N, C-alpha and C positions, 0 to 999 in steps of 0.2 A: 373474411378474405379480402386482401387488397387486389381488386380486379385488374388494375393496370399493371401491377408488379407480376401478377399471375400470368397475364397474357404475354408480357415481355419474356418471362421464363420459357413459355411455350414456343414463342418465336425463336428463341435462342436454341432450344432443343430440336426444333424442326430443322433449323439450318444445320445443326450438327448431324442429324439423321441424313439430310441430303448429301452432306459431304462424305458420308459413309455408304452411299447407295450401292457401290460395287460390292462392298463387303456384305451388305444386307442381302442383296440378290443372290450372291454366290452361296452364302450360308443358308439361304431360304428361311432366315429367322432373324428377328431383331436382337441386337446385342444386349445382354443382360444389364450391363452398366448403363446403357441408354434408357432402358425401360425403368430401371430403379430410379434414375433421375426424374423421370416423368412421375413416378409414384410419389417422390418427395415433394412435388408441387401440389399434391392433393387432387390431381386431375382424375384419377381412377376412383376417387371417393366423393365426387361432386354430388352424387345421388344417394350417398350413404347417410343414414339418419344422424342428426346432431348428437344424440345421446351415445353414439358409438364413435364420436370424433369426426364424423363426416360433415360436409357442408350443407346437406339437405337443400341444395340449390334449385333454382328454377330450371325447367327442362331446357330452356334456351341457353343456359350457361354451359352445359355439357356440349350442346350442339356447336357453340362458338369455339370451344376448345378443340373439338374434332376437326372443324374447318381449318383452324390455324395449323394444326399438325399435318393435315392432309395436303395443304397447300405446298408443303415442302416434301413430304414423303407419304404416299398413300397407305403404305403398310402400317406405319406408326399411327396414322389417323384411324385406320380401320380397327386396329387392336383396341384403341381407346374407345371407339364407337360401339363395338360389340361387347366389350367387357365392362366398360364404364356403366352401361345400362344395368348390369347385374347388381349394382348398388341398390336398385329398387327393392331387391329381396330383403334388405335390412329392415324394411318396414313391415315385413310379413313373417319372418322367422321369429321364433320365440327368443326373448332377450338374451339368455345365456349363449345360445347358438349364434345369434346375430353378432354378438360381441366377439365371439371367437373367430367368426368368418371375416368380419369387416372392421374389427376394432384396433388395428395397428396401421402405421404408415405404409407398410409394404403389402397390405392386404389387397388381394385381387382375385376375382373369381370369373371363370369363363367356361364355355363348353357349348353343347348343342341341346336346346330345350325341347325339340321335337321328340315325341315318344318312340324312339327307335329301340329302346330296351324293354325288357319285361321284368316285372317284380311281383312278388306275392307276400302277403302278410305273414309275419311270425310274431311271437310274443315279444313285444318291445321294439319292433321295427319292421323292416322289409328286407327281402332277399332279392338282390338285383343281378341280372345277367344282361349284357348288352354291348353293342358296338355302335359308335357314333362317328359322324363325319364333321368336318368344319370346326375343328377344335382350335379356333384362332387364338393365338397367344397363350395357350394353356401351359406351355413350358415355363412361363413366368408366373403362373397362378399359384396361390396358396391353397385354393380349393377349386375342384373341377366339378362341373355339374353335368348331369345326363338326364334327359327326359325318358320316362318309362310309362308303359301301360300297366297299371296296377290291377291285379286280379281282385275281383269282389266275390260276393257270395254266388253260389252256383246258379246259373241261369240269368245272371245280370251282366251287363256289358262292363268291360274294364274301364277304369277312369285314368286320366292322365295325371302324372305327378312329376316332380322335379327333385332329384336326389343330389346331395352334396357329398363328394368323395375326397378323401385325402389323396394327394398326388402319388404317394407311395403305393397305393392300392390300384393304380390305374396303369395299364399297359399302353404305351404310346407307339403308334405305327407310323414310321417315317415314310410318308407317301406323297409329300407336297411338291410335285413337279408340275408346274402350271404356267399359264400365259402371263398373268399379272398378279398384283398384290403378293409378290413372291416372298416378301419378308414376313408375312403374317404367320407362316408355318401352321396353316390351318389343317392339321393332320387328323387322321382317324385315331380313335382310342377305344379301349374296351375294358370291361370288368367281368369277372366270372364268379358267380355265387358269392357275391359280396354282401355282407350284412350291413345295412344302414340303419342306425338306431332312430327311434322316433325323435322328432325335433330336427333331424338333419334331412328331412324331406318335407315337401309341401305339395298340396294339390296345385296343378297348373293347367290352364291359366289361374293365376292367383285369385282367391275368393274374398278374403277378409283381412284387412291390414291390422297389425298389432299397434301401429302408430297412426293416429288419425291426423293426416296432413294432406294438403293438395297434391304433393308429389306422389303420395302413395294411393291417392284416389285416381290419379291420371292413368289412362289405359296403359297397361304393361306392354302389350304388343305395339301399341301406337308409339310408345317411347322408344322401343327397339327400332322401329322404322325411322324415327327421328335421328337416332345415332347412325344408322346405316346411310341414310340419304345425305347426311352432313358431310360424309367423306366425298361424295360426288360433287357437292357444292364447292368444297375446297379445291378439288381437282379442276373444276371448270373455271374458277377464278384464276388459277395459275395458268391455264391454257390461254385465257384472254390476254393476260399480261405477256405470256411468251410469244404469242403470234403478233402482238403489237410491236414488241421489241424486234422480232425477226423481220417484220415488214419494213421497219426503218433502216435495216441493214442490207437486205437481200435485193440484188439487182438480177432478175432472171436472165438467162442466156438469150442474147439477141435483142436485149432491151437496154435503154439508157436510164430508165426510171426505176426507183425502188418500188416494192410492192405498196409501200405507204403513200406513194404518189398516184396510185391508180384509183379512179372513182369507183370501179367495181369492187375493190377491196374495202373502200370506205363504207359502201352500202352493206357488205357482208358483215363487217365488224359491228356496225351500228345495230343490225338485226340480232347478232349474237349477244350483244350487251343487253338489248331489250328482253330477249328470251331469258337470259340468265337472271336479270334483276326481277322480272315479273314472277318467275317461278320461285325465286327465293322469298319474295315478299308474300306470295300466296302461302308458302310453307310457314313462315313466321306468324302470319295472321291466323292460320289454322291452329298452330300451337297455342297462341294466346287465347283463342276461343275455347279450346279444350281445357286450358288452365283455369279460365274463369268458371267453367262448369264444375271443374274439380273443386274449386274453392267453395262453390255453392252446394256441392254434393249432388249435382245433377249428372245424369249419365245418358246423353242423347246419342242415339244410333247415327243420326245424320251428322252430328258434329264430329264424332269419332271417325265416320266414314270419310268426311272431308279431310281429316288429317292424313289418313292413309292415301287418299287420292293426291293430296298435295306432296306427300313424300315421294310417291311413285312418279308424279309429274316432274318434280325437281330432278330426279335421277334421269328421266327420259330427256329432259332439256339439257342436262349436263352432258349426256352422251352426244347429243346433236351438236352442241357447242364445241366439244373437243374434236369430234369427227370433222367439223367444218374447219377448225383451226389447223388440223392435220393436213387437210386437202389444200388449204391456202398456202401452207408452207412448201408444198410440192416435194421435190426430191430431197430437200434439206431435212425433212422430218423423219426419214425412214431408218436412219442409222441407230444402232445400239448406242446408248449414252446420250441421245438427244431427248430432252425433257418431254417434248410433245409426243414422241413415240411411247415413252413411259406412261404418260397420262392416258393415252389411248388404250393401252393394255389394262391399266388399273381400272378405269371407269367402266369398261365393258365387263370386268369381273364384278364390280359393285352391282351392276344392273341385273346380275343373275340371282341376287338374294331374294328369297320369297317375300320378305316384308315390303319390297319395293318393286316386285315384278309386275308384268303387264296384267296378271290375273286380278290385281287390285282394281283395275279399271272396271272389270265386270262387276265386282262387288259394289263399287260406287254407283254404277249404272242401275243395279237392282234397287239400291237404296233410293235413288232419284225417282224410281217408279213405285216407291212404297211397297216393294216386294220383299218377301221374307229372306233374311240372311242369317247365317250363324254369327250371332253377336260376339261370341267369344273370339272370333277371328279379327275383331276390331280392337 
């Protein structure tokens, strides 16, 4: 992949999405033609295995792509962030199924991996009933996933699994009326007594990859956290640029100086830049540490915990940076159509995701004290 050309394409598509913001927020869904153009760049297949035509790229590559799109439109960056990570499953599914799910330019899979559904074993597959939330971008997906609790033998606890559905078998529930990330169309969806053949479901969290490569040894949930937090990083970068631009133009009522001429604003902007850059560098350093362990086949709880901490911290700092930018802008930022208002809404939606929520700080704290944690959460 020509990385420079690839990023140029994403910048152009991000600008196109920003120009269609009103349409996107009104429809509560990304335009199909725009999503298809992003698919054509290969962005949704950065983590798909090479043998199925994907890039099998470094974790940082998808994170950068998500940041670029999020800088212009949070909804487009979000859909790439949460469905692009699904490409990891190409390393775990059996080859015939992986090729069918991920093997063409327009392949895209998404849905909710938490076990909100129920399933039981039948000869040759599982029977699934369930309803899921947060189906970000699934209207554009060729396959939709749903997490289930799979019944086992009598007296034993059910196990978590992930099933792959054909969209024609899934009922979509149009209920996406929300504060921010309005274009993600993160709707509810359900299936009833749907037979899913063996090969089209896997235990989750994933256990053993079919393809032995660092990308598929990398923490599946940690990678998802990377995709989510990269949206916030892109939004925060845009907020910094927006408030600097606004500060050079705005003269508050009763004053003769622009905001950019005020020492108090200088100090605030400098602190915001320091917070943003330090959290981003912490995140990227944690990703590299985890990648190095994946290359060596090492699986350290502390290193994986650090990644989840860094992802959560990056989102927390992004929220603070954008909140501060919004406050500095004063009354100029409150209007519909003003970018800083849009960024404020979107970043506070990102912060609600479980992979980057404040609960991750508690887990990191337990690891710091060498206390027991559920390693599968990392």
